[in-house]
C-alpha positions, 0 to 999 in steps of 0.5 A: 350225445356220445363222448360225454362232456361237461358243459356240452350244449344241445340245439333242439329244433322242433319243426311244426308241420307248417314249417315253422320253428321253435328252438331250445338249447339244452345241457347234457349230462356231464357223465352220460351225455343224456339229456332232456327237453320239454315241448308242447306239441301245439299243433295237430300234424307231422312234426319233425324233432331234430338233436343238434350237436355242432355238425352232428343231427339227429333227426326224430319224428312224431305224428301228433293228432288232436284227441277232440276231432281225430279226423282233422287234416294236417295244415298244409305248409306255407312257405313264404316265397320272397323273390325280388326280380333281378333286373342287372342279371337280365340286362347282363344276360341280354347285353351278352347274348347280343355280343355274341350275335354280333360275333357269329353275325361277324364270323360267318360274314369274314369267313375267308379271313378266318381261313386264312388267318387259320393257313398262316 
């Protein structure tokens, strides 16, 4: 990390091909700013590696193959979707649409009153 400083902590995130991740926290060398981290990449596929220091992030990547089966396909990513319908938002949208439709219908019927109000 640049500039080097004492007791600087770097978070290193290893993202697997199925989008699960592992985190490690590493101290940098106070004179050079270098750091070393070891991680066993236990899944074949495309790994993303992020070295994060505060808001600064450096992205690395590597392609891991299985030596016993080099033609094995990469695992398909599976991100669980936790979707829950919010019925209050749907009810509020329907209420606003109905109020708008009623106001529009009322405005069309009372057009002469609006025109005379505009003249005033």
